[in-house]
C-alpha positions as a Markdown table, in Angstrom:
| # | Residue | x | y | z |
|---|---|---|---|---|
| 1 | Met | -100.0 | -104.1 | -44.2 |
| 2 | Pro | -103.1 | -106.0 | -45.3 |
| 3 | Gly | -105.5 | -107.0 | -42.5 |
| 4 | Ala | -103.8 | -104.9 | -39.9 |
| 5 | Arg | -106.1 | -103.0 | -37.6 |
| 6 | Ala | -105.6 | -100.7 | -34.6 |
| 7 | Arg | -107.9 | -99.1 | -32.0 |
| 8 | Pro | -107.4 | -97.1 | -28.8 |
| 9 | Leu | -107.8 | -99.0 | -25.5 |
| 10 | Pro | -109.9 | -97.7 | -22.6 |
| 11 | Gly | -107.7 | -95.8 | -20.3 |
| 12 | Gly | -104.8 | -95.6 | -22.7 |
| 13 | Gly | -102.8 | -97.8 | -25.1 |
| 14 | Ile | -103.5 | -99.3 | -28.5 |
| 15 | Met | -104.7 | -102.8 | -29.6 |
| 16 | Leu | -103.0 | -103.9 | -32.8 |
| 17 | Glu | -104.4 | -106.8 | -34.7 |
| 18 | Val | -102.0 | -108.1 | -37.3 |
| 19 | Gly | -101.0 | -111.5 | -38.7 |
| 20 | Gly | -103.7 | -113.2 | -36.6 |
| 21 | Arg | -102.4 | -111.8 | -33.3 |
| 22 | Arg | -103.7 | -109.3 | -30.9 |
| 23 | Ile | -100.9 | -107.1 | -29.6 |
| 24 | Ala | -101.6 | -104.7 | -26.8 |
| 25 | Leu | -99.3 | -101.7 | -27.0 |
| 26 | Asp | -98.7 | -99.8 | -23.7 |
| 27 | Pro | -102.1 | -100.7 | -22.2 |
| 28 | Arg | -102.9 | -99.0 | -18.9 |
| 29 | Thr | -105.3 | -101.7 | -17.7 |
| 30 | Glu | -105.4 | -105.5 | -18.1 |
| 31 | Val | -106.5 | -106.7 | -21.5 |
| 32 | Arg | -106.9 | -110.0 | -23.3 |
| 33 | Ala | -104.1 | -110.2 | -25.9 |
| 34 | Asp | -101.6 | -112.6 | -27.3 |
| 35 | Val | -98.8 | -110.2 | -26.6 |
| 36 | Val | -98.6 | -107.2 | -24.2 |
| 37 | Phe | -95.8 | -104.7 | -25.0 |
| 38 | Val | -94.5 | -102.0 | -22.7 |
| 39 | Ser | -92.3 | -99.5 | -24.5 |
| 40 | His | -90.8 | -97.7 | -21.5 |
| 41 | Ala | -91.2 | -96.8 | -17.8 |
| 42 | His | -93.0 | -93.4 | -17.9 |
| 43 | Ser | -96.2 | -93.6 | -16.0 |
| 44 | Asp | -98.5 | -92.8 | -19.0 |
| 45 | His | -97.2 | -95.9 | -20.7 |
| 46 | Leu | -97.2 | -98.3 | -17.8 |
| 47 | Pro | -100.0 | -100.5 | -16.4 |
| 48 | Arg | -101.6 | -98.9 | -13.3 |
| 49 | Ala | -101.0 | -102.1 | -11.3 |
| 50 | Ala | -99.0 | -105.3 | -11.4 |
| 51 | Trp | -100.1 | -107.9 | -14.0 |
| 52 | Glu | -100.3 | -111.6 | -13.9 |
| 53 | Ala | -99.6 | -111.8 | -17.6 |
| 54 | Glu | -96.1 | -111.7 | -19.0 |
| 55 | Val | -95.1 | -108.6 | -20.9 |
| 56 | Leu | -92.6 | -107.9 | -23.7 |
| 57 | Ala | -90.2 | -105.2 | -22.5 |
| 58 | Thr | -86.5 | -104.5 | -22.0 |
| 59 | Glu | -84.8 | -105.4 | -18.7 |
| 60 | Glu | -84.2 | -101.7 | -18.1 |
| 61 | Thr | -87.9 | -100.9 | -18.4 |
| 62 | Val | -88.8 | -103.7 | -16.0 |
| 63 | Arg | -86.3 | -102.4 | -13.4 |
| 64 | Leu | -87.5 | -98.8 | -13.7 |
| 65 | Ala | -91.1 | -99.8 | -13.6 |
| 66 | Glu | -90.5 | -101.7 | -10.4 |
| 67 | Ala | -88.9 | -98.5 | -8.9 |
| 68 | Arg | -92.3 | -96.8 | -9.7 |
| 69 | Gly | -94.1 | -99.5 | -7.9 |
| 70 | Val | -95.3 | -101.5 | -10.9 |
| 71 | Arg | -94.0 | -105.1 | -11.0 |
| 72 | Leu | -93.9 | -106.5 | -14.5 |
| 73 | Arg | -93.3 | -110.2 | -15.4 |
| 74 | Arg | -91.0 | -110.0 | -18.3 |
| 75 | Thr | -90.9 | -112.5 | -21.1 |
| 76 | Arg | -87.7 | -112.6 | -23.3 |
| 77 | Asp | -89.6 | -114.0 | -26.3 |
| 78 | Gly | -92.9 | -112.4 | -27.4 |
| 79 | Gly | -93.1 | -114.7 | -30.4 |
| 80 | Lys | -91.8 | -114.9 | -34.0 |
| 81 | Gly | -91.6 | -111.7 | -36.0 |
| 82 | Leu | -91.4 | -109.3 | -33.0 |
| 83 | Ser | -88.3 | -107.1 | -32.6 |
| 84 | Leu | -87.6 | -104.4 | -30.0 |
| 85 | Val | -85.9 | -101.3 | -31.5 |
| 86 | Pro | -84.2 | -98.6 | -29.2 |
| 87 | Thr | -85.9 | -95.2 | -29.5 |
| 88 | Gly | -83.5 | -93.1 | -27.3 |
| 89 | His | -86.4 | -91.7 | -25.2 |
| 90 | Val | -85.2 | -92.8 | -21.8 |
| 91 | Leu | -83.1 | -95.8 | -20.6 |
| 92 | Gly | -84.5 | -99.0 | -22.0 |
| 93 | Ala | -87.2 | -97.3 | -24.2 |
| 94 | Ala | -88.0 | -99.4 | -27.3 |
| 95 | Gly | -90.4 | -99.5 | -30.1 |
| 96 | Leu | -91.9 | -102.7 | -31.5 |
| 97 | Leu | -91.5 | -103.9 | -35.1 |
| 98 | Val | -94.0 | -106.5 | -36.1 |
| 99 | Asp | -93.2 | -108.9 | -38.9 |
| 100 | Gly | -90.8 | -106.3 | -40.4 |
| 101 | Ala | -93.9 | -104.3 | -41.6 |
| 102 | Val | -95.6 | -102.4 | -38.7 |
| 103 | Tyr | -93.6 | -100.3 | -36.4 |
| 104 | Tyr | -94.9 | -98.8 | -33.1 |
| 105 | Thr | -92.6 | -96.2 | -31.8 |
| 106 | Gly | -93.9 | -95.6 | -28.3 |
| 107 | Asp | -92.2 | -92.3 | -27.3 |
| 108 | Ile | -89.2 | -91.5 | -29.4 |
| 109 | Ser | -86.3 | -89.0 | -29.2 |
| 110 | Gly | -85.2 | -87.1 | -32.2 |
| 111 | Arg | -81.5 | -86.7 | -31.4 |
| 112 | Pro | -78.6 | -88.0 | -29.1 |
| 113 | Arg | -78.5 | -86.3 | -25.7 |
| 114 | Glu | -75.5 | -86.7 | -23.4 |
| 115 | Phe | -75.2 | -90.5 | -22.9 |
| 116 | Met | -78.5 | -91.2 | -24.7 |
| 117 | Pro | -78.3 | -92.2 | -28.4 |
| 118 | Gly | -80.8 | -91.0 | -30.9 |
| 119 | Pro | -83.5 | -93.5 | -32.2 |
| 120 | Glu | -82.4 | -96.5 | -34.1 |
| 121 | Arg | -83.5 | -96.4 | -37.7 |
| 122 | Val | -85.9 | -99.0 | -39.0 |
| 123 | Gly | -87.8 | -99.7 | -42.2 |
| 124 | Cys | -91.5 | -100.5 | -42.2 |
| 125 | Gly | -94.6 | -100.1 | -44.4 |
| 126 | Thr | -96.9 | -98.9 | -41.6 |
| 127 | Leu | -95.8 | -96.5 | -38.8 |
| 128 | Ile | -97.6 | -95.9 | -35.5 |
| 129 | Leu | -96.1 | -92.7 | -34.4 |
| 130 | Glu | -96.4 | -90.6 | -31.2 |
| 131 | Ser | -97.2 | -86.9 | -31.8 |
| 132 | Thr | -96.5 | -85.2 | -28.5 |
| 133 | Tyr | -94.8 | -82.3 | -30.2 |
| 134 | Gly | -96.5 | -82.8 | -33.6 |
| 135 | Arg | -97.0 | -79.1 | -34.6 |
| 136 | Pro | -94.6 | -77.1 | -36.6 |
| 137 | Glu | -94.0 | -74.5 | -33.9 |
| 138 | Tyr | -92.3 | -77.1 | -31.8 |
| 139 | Arg | -88.8 | -77.0 | -33.0 |
| 140 | Phe | -86.2 | -77.5 | -30.3 |
| 141 | Pro | -82.8 | -75.6 | -30.2 |
| 142 | Pro | -79.6 | -77.5 | -31.1 |
| 143 | Asn | -78.1 | -79.4 | -28.1 |
| 144 | Gly | -75.0 | -77.2 | -28.2 |
| 145 | Glu | -77.1 | -74.0 | -27.8 |
| 146 | Leu | -79.0 | -75.5 | -24.8 |
| 147 | Leu | -75.8 | -76.7 | -23.1 |
| 148 | Asp | -74.2 | -73.3 | -23.6 |
| 149 | Gly | -77.2 | -71.6 | -22.1 |
| 150 | Leu | -77.1 | -74.0 | -19.1 |
| 151 | Ala | -73.4 | -73.3 | -18.6 |
| 152 | Arg | -74.0 | -69.5 | -18.6 |
| 153 | Phe | -76.9 | -69.9 | -16.1 |
| 154 | Leu | -74.8 | -72.0 | -13.7 |
| 155 | Ala | -71.9 | -69.6 | -14.0 |
| 156 | Glu | -74.1 | -66.6 | -13.1 |
| 157 | Gln | -75.4 | -68.4 | -10.0 |
| 158 | Tyr | -72.0 | -69.4 | -8.9 |
| 159 | Asn | -70.6 | -65.9 | -9.4 |
| 160 | Glu | -73.4 | -64.6 | -7.2 |
| 161 | Gly | -72.7 | -67.3 | -4.6 |
| 162 | Arg | -76.2 | -68.9 | -4.8 |
| 163 | Pro | -77.7 | -72.3 | -5.6 |
| 164 | Ala | -79.0 | -73.2 | -9.0 |
| 165 | Leu | -82.2 | -75.3 | -9.1 |
| 166 | Leu | -82.6 | -77.4 | -12.2 |
| 167 | Met | -86.1 | -78.8 | -12.5 |
| 168 | Gly | -86.9 | -81.7 | -14.9 |
| 169 | Tyr | -88.9 | -84.9 | -15.1 |
| 170 | Pro | -87.5 | -87.3 | -12.5 |
| 171 | Leu | -87.1 | -90.2 | -14.9 |
| 172 | Gly | -85.1 | -89.4 | -18.1 |
| 173 | Lys | -84.6 | -85.6 | -18.0 |
| 174 | Ser | -83.0 | -85.5 | -14.5 |
| 175 | Gln | -80.5 | -88.1 | -15.5 |
| 176 | Val | -79.5 | -86.2 | -18.6 |
| 177 | Leu | -79.2 | -83.1 | -16.5 |
| 178 | Gln | -77.0 | -84.9 | -13.9 |
| 179 | His | -74.7 | -86.0 | -16.7 |
| 180 | Ala | -74.6 | -82.5 | -18.3 |
| 181 | Val | -73.6 | -80.8 | -15.0 |
| 182 | Arg | -71.1 | -83.6 | -13.8 |
| 183 | Gly | -68.3 | -81.0 | -13.6 |
| 184 | Trp | -70.1 | -78.8 | -11.2 |
| 185 | Arg | -69.9 | -79.3 | -7.4 |
| 186 | Pro | -71.4 | -79.6 | -4.9 |
| 187 | Leu | -74.2 | -81.6 | -6.5 |
| 188 | Val | -77.6 | -82.0 | -4.7 |
| 189 | Ser | -80.2 | -84.5 | -5.7 |
| 190 | Phe | -83.6 | -85.7 | -4.6 |
| 191 | Glu | -84.3 | -89.2 | -3.5 |
| 192 | Ser | -87.2 | -89.3 | -6.1 |
| 193 | Val | -84.5 | -88.7 | -8.8 |
| 194 | Glu | -81.9 | -90.9 | -7.3 |
| 195 | Val | -84.2 | -94.0 | -7.2 |
| 196 | Tyr | -83.9 | -94.0 | -11.0 |
| 197 | Ser | -80.3 | -92.7 | -11.3 |
| 198 | Arg | -79.1 | -95.7 | -9.3 |
| 199 | Ile | -80.7 | -98.0 | -11.9 |
| 200 | Tyr | -79.0 | -96.0 | -14.7 |
| 201 | Arg | -75.7 | -96.5 | -13.0 |
| 202 | Ser | -76.3 | -100.2 | -12.5 |
| 203 | Phe | -76.6 | -100.4 | -16.4 |
| 204 | Gly | -73.3 | -98.7 | -16.8 |
| 205 | Val | -74.3 | -95.0 | -17.2 |
| 206 | Asp | -71.7 | -92.8 | -15.7 |
| 207 | Leu | -73.8 | -90.4 | -13.6 |
| 208 | Pro | -72.1 | -88.4 | -10.8 |
| 209 | Glu | -73.0 | -89.3 | -7.2 |
| 210 | Pro | -74.7 | -86.5 | -5.3 |
| 211 | Asp | -72.8 | -84.8 | -2.5 |
| 212 | Leu | -76.1 | -84.3 | -0.7 |
| 213 | Leu | -79.4 | -86.1 | -1.0 |
| 214 | Val | -82.7 | -84.6 | 0.1 |
| 215 | Arg | -86.4 | -85.8 | 0.1 |
| 216 | Arg | -88.3 | -82.6 | 0.3 |
| 217 | Pro | -87.9 | -79.1 | -1.3 |
| 218 | Glu | -87.9 | -77.5 | 2.1 |
| 219 | Glu | -84.7 | -79.2 | 3.1 |
| 220 | Leu | -82.9 | -77.0 | 0.6 |
| 221 | Leu | -83.4 | -74.0 | 2.8 |
| 222 | Asp | -80.3 | -75.2 | 4.7 |
| 223 | Leu | -78.1 | -74.7 | 1.7 |
| 224 | Arg | -75.5 | -72.0 | 1.9 |
| 225 | Gly | -73.5 | -70.8 | -1.1 |
| 226 | Pro | -73.4 | -72.1 | -4.6 |
| 227 | Ala | -74.6 | -75.6 | -5.5 |
| 228 | Val | -76.3 | -77.4 | -8.4 |
| 229 | Val | -79.6 | -78.9 | -7.4 |
| 230 | Val | -81.2 | -81.5 | -9.7 |
| 231 | Ala | -84.9 | -81.5 | -8.7 |
| 232 | Pro | -88.1 | -83.2 | -9.9 |
| 233 | Ser | -90.3 | -80.8 | -11.7 |
| 234 | Asn | -93.5 | -82.3 | -10.1 |
| 235 | Tyr | -92.4 | -80.3 | -7.0 |
| 236 | Arg | -92.0 | -77.1 | -9.0 |
| 237 | Glu | -94.4 | -74.9 | -7.0 |
| 238 | Arg | -92.7 | -75.7 | -3.7 |
| 239 | Leu | -89.3 | -75.5 | -5.3 |
| 240 | Leu | -90.0 | -72.0 | -6.6 |
| 241 | Arg | -91.1 | -70.9 | -3.1 |
| 242 | Val | -87.8 | -72.3 | -1.8 |
| 243 | Ala | -85.8 | -70.6 | -4.5 |
| 244 | Asp | -87.5 | -67.3 | -3.7 |
| 245 | Arg | -86.6 | -67.6 | 0.0 |
| 246 | Leu | -83.0 | -68.6 | -0.8 |
| 247 | Gly | -82.5 | -66.0 | -3.6 |
| 248 | Ala | -81.5 | -69.0 | -5.8 |
| 249 | Gly | -81.8 | -69.2 | -9.5 |
| 250 | Ala | -84.3 | -71.7 | -11.0 |
| 251 | Ala | -84.5 | -73.3 | -14.4 |
| 252 | Trp | -87.1 | -75.5 | -15.9 |
| 253 | Phe | -86.2 | -78.1 | -18.6 |
| 254 | Ser | -89.0 | -79.3 | -20.9 |
| 255 | Gly | -90.1 | -79.2 | -24.5 |
| 256 | Trp | -93.2 | -77.3 | -23.4 |
| 257 | Ala | -90.9 | -74.4 | -22.4 |
| 258 | Leu | -91.2 | -73.3 | -26.1 |
| 259 | Lys | -94.8 | -72.4 | -25.4 |
| 260 | Phe | -95.3 | -72.1 | -21.7 |
| 261 | Arg | -93.7 | -69.8 | -19.1 |
| 262 | Leu | -93.1 | -70.8 | -15.5 |
| 263 | Pro | -93.0 | -67.6 | -13.5 |
| 264 | Gly | -89.8 | -67.4 | -11.4 |
| 265 | Ala | -87.8 | -69.8 | -13.6 |
| 266 | Ile | -85.9 | -69.7 | -16.8 |
| 267 | Gly | -87.2 | -72.2 | -19.4 |
| 268 | Phe | -85.0 | -74.5 | -21.5 |
| 269 | Ala | -86.7 | -76.3 | -24.4 |
| 270 | Met | -84.8 | -79.6 | -23.7 |
| 271 | Ser | -86.9 | -82.7 | -24.4 |
| 272 | Asp | -86.7 | -86.5 | -24.4 |
| 273 | His | -89.1 | -86.4 | -27.3 |
| 274 | Ala | -88.6 | -85.6 | -31.0 |
| 275 | Asp | -89.8 | -82.2 | -32.2 |
| 276 | His | -92.0 | -81.8 | -35.2 |
| 277 | Ala | -89.2 | -81.7 | -37.8 |
| 278 | Glu | -87.5 | -84.7 | -36.2 |
| 279 | Leu | -90.8 | -86.7 | -36.2 |
| 280 | Leu | -91.2 | -85.9 | -40.0 |
| 281 | Glu | -87.6 | -86.9 | -40.7 |
| 282 | Phe | -87.9 | -90.1 | -38.8 |
| 283 | Ala | -91.1 | -91.0 | -40.6 |
| 284 | Arg | -89.5 | -90.3 | -43.9 |
| 285 | Ser | -86.5 | -92.5 | -43.0 |
| 286 | Thr | -88.7 | -95.5 | -42.4 |
| 287 | Gly | -90.0 | -95.5 | -45.9 |
| 288 | Ala | -93.5 | -96.0 | -44.5 |
| 289 | Glu | -96.4 | -95.7 | -47.0 |
| 290 | Glu | -99.0 | -95.1 | -44.2 |
| 291 | Ala | -98.9 | -93.8 | -40.7 |
| 292 | Val | -101.2 | -93.6 | -37.6 |
| 293 | Thr | -100.5 | -90.7 | -35.2 |
| 294 | His | -101.5 | -90.6 | -31.6 |
| 295 | His | -100.7 | -89.3 | -28.1 |
| 296 | Gly | -100.5 | -85.6 | -28.7 |
| 297 | Phe | -101.1 | -83.3 | -31.7 |
| 298 | Ser | -102.2 | -86.2 | -33.8 |
| 299 | Glu | -104.3 | -84.4 | -36.4 |
| 300 | Asp | -101.6 | -81.8 | -37.0 |
| 301 | Leu | -98.9 | -84.4 | -37.4 |
| 302 | Ala | -101.0 | -86.5 | -39.7 |
| 303 | Arg | -101.5 | -83.4 | -41.9 |
| 304 | Ser | -97.8 | -82.8 | -42.0 |
| 305 | Leu | -97.1 | -86.4 | -42.9 |
| 306 | Arg | -99.6 | -86.3 | -45.7 |
| 307 | Gly | -97.6 | -83.4 | -47.1 |
| 308 | Leu | -94.7 | -85.9 | -47.4 |
| 309 | Gly | -96.9 | -88.2 | -49.4 |
| 310 | Ile | -97.5 | -90.6 | -46.5 |
| 311 | Arg | -101.1 | -91.7 | -46.1 |
| 312 | Ala | -101.6 | -90.6 | -42.5 |
| 313 | Arg | -104.5 | -90.1 | -40.1 |
| 314 | Pro | -105.0 | -89.9 | -36.3 |
| 315 | Leu | -105.9 | -93.0 | -34.4 |
| 316 | Ser | -109.7 | -93.5 | -34.3 |
| 317 | Glu | -112.0 | -95.8 | -32.5 |
| 318 | Glu | -111.8 | -98.5 | -35.1 |
| 319 | Met | -109.7 | -98.5 | -38.2 |
| 320 | Gly | -108.0 | -100.5 | -40.9 |
| 321 | Leu | -104.4 | -99.2 | -41.2 |
| 322 | Glu | -104.6 | -99.3 | -45.0 |
| 323 | Asp | -108.1 | -97.7 | -45.1 |
| 324 | Phe | -107.4 | -94.0 | -44.5 |
| 325 | Gly | -109.7 | -91.0 | -44.3 |
| 326 | Val | -109.4 | -87.9 | -42.1 |
| 327 | Arg | -111.5 | -87.8 | -38.9 |
| 328 | Gly | -111.7 | -85.3 | -36.1 |
| 329 | Glu | -108.7 | -84.6 | -33.9 |
| 330 | Val | -108.0 | -86.7 | -30.9 |
| 331 | Arg | -108.3 | -84.2 | -28.0 |
| 332 | Thr | -105.4 | -84.4 | -25.5 |
| 333 | Phe | -103.5 | -82.2 | -23.1 |
| 334 | Ala | -101.8 | -80.5 | -26.1 |
| 335 | Gly | -105.1 | -79.6 | -27.7 |
| 336 | Ala | -106.5 | -78.2 | -24.4 |
| 337 | Gly | -103.3 | -76.2 | -23.8 |
| 338 | Arg | -103.9 | -74.0 | -26.9 |
| 339 | Arg | -106.6 | -72.0 | -25.2 |
| 340 | Arg | -105.3 | -68.7 | -23.8 |
| 341 | Gly | -105.6 | -68.2 | -20.1 |
| 342 | Arg | -105.3 | -71.9 | -19.2 |
| 343 | Arg | -101.6 | -72.4 | -19.5 |
| 344 | Arg | -100.9 | -73.2 | -15.9 |
| 345 | Gly | -103.8 | -75.6 | -15.7 |
| 346 | Ala | -102.7 | -77.4 | -18.8 |
| 347 | Leu | -99.2 | -77.6 | -17.6 |
| 348 | Arg | -100.4 | -79.3 | -14.4 |
| 349 | Ala | -102.4 | -81.7 | -16.5 |
| 350 | Ala | -99.3 | -82.5 | -18.6 |
| 351 | Ser | -97.3 | -83.2 | -15.4 |
| 352 | Arg | -99.9 | -85.6 | -14.1 |
| 353 | Ser | -100.1 | -87.5 | -17.4 |
| 354 | Gly | -96.4 | -87.8 | -17.7 |
| 355 | Gln | -96.2 | -85.6 | -20.8 |
| 356 | Val | -93.7 | -83.1 | -19.4 |
| 357 | Gly | -90.8 | -84.3 | -21.4 |
C-alpha cells in the first residue's frame, strides 16, 4: 500500500503509519498514536500496565486482560476503515484489517481446535504476519493424531490407577485441553487456569467444571487413584517433582515439543499458533503482494514467502512496506533456541515471554 510504513516499538509491538494515521499494534508501553490495537490477551501482546488511552480490542480480550491484572479501556469504534478479523488463536483473538489493504494478524492459528475455529480468511495487499513457528521443520501433526495420542495416554494412566498431569499454557491451551478431556473424571484444575476458564464459560464455551480446584502443585500430593489434572505449564518443574512422587504420568502440550524435550514428560506438539505450512497457506490465501514477518523465525519465514512470489522481509527498524530488501534476522527466543546445549534455558525464556503456545 503506497505510503505505508512500519517499525518495531521499544519493548515490543509495531507502529504502523498508513492513510495519515499512526496505529500502534500490540504495544507493550504507552505510545502516542491515533489508534491503539490489542490483538489478544497473552502477556507478550498486552500493555505492561493499565492505560489511560482507549484501545481497540474485542470484549473477550478486555475481560481476559483484566483477569491478568491489565485494565483496558475499550473503544467500540477505532475509526473508519478498521476491521477486526478473528484469528482463532485464543478466545477473542483478532487481527486488524486497515482500509481493506493492510492486515496485521497478531498471533494466528492454522486450524480449528475443539471449540476454537480456524482463522477467518481475509484479502489484503500487505500482510504483517507473525512467524513464531516460521521454519519448515515446524509442522504439527493432524488434530486427530494428537487426540488419539492423548486418549491412549489417559487410558494408560487410568489402567495403572494413577493421575495424569496435562501441562499447557494457562490461557488458551488449558481451555482446549479441558474441552478435549471433558469425558474423563475426576477432573482437577488450577485456580490460575480457572480464572480464564470462567471467562470462556461466560462467553458460551462449554467447558467442564472441575471436581477439584487447587492453587499449588504440592496440593496434588493428596490425590489418590486416577484423575485428569489440567495444570499451567509455568509450574512445570514443581509439577514434575510432584508427578515423580505420585508415580503419575505427565504430558506437556506445546508446539515447541517438536524440537524440545522435557525430561519426565511426554511431549504433544499441540499449538495455538499456525505451523510453517499453515502460515504459508494463509499468506497465499490473502492474495498479498508483500509481507512483513515478525515475532519469531522472521527471516526464515520471509524467505519461504519469497519462494511463493510474495515480496517479503523481516521487520526492521524503519521501513516502507513497499520498499523491500533483505536485512539481518531479527533475533528472538526461537533464534537463540537453535544452539545446542541451551534448550532448557531457551524453553524458560519462551515461557516468560508467553511464546509457549
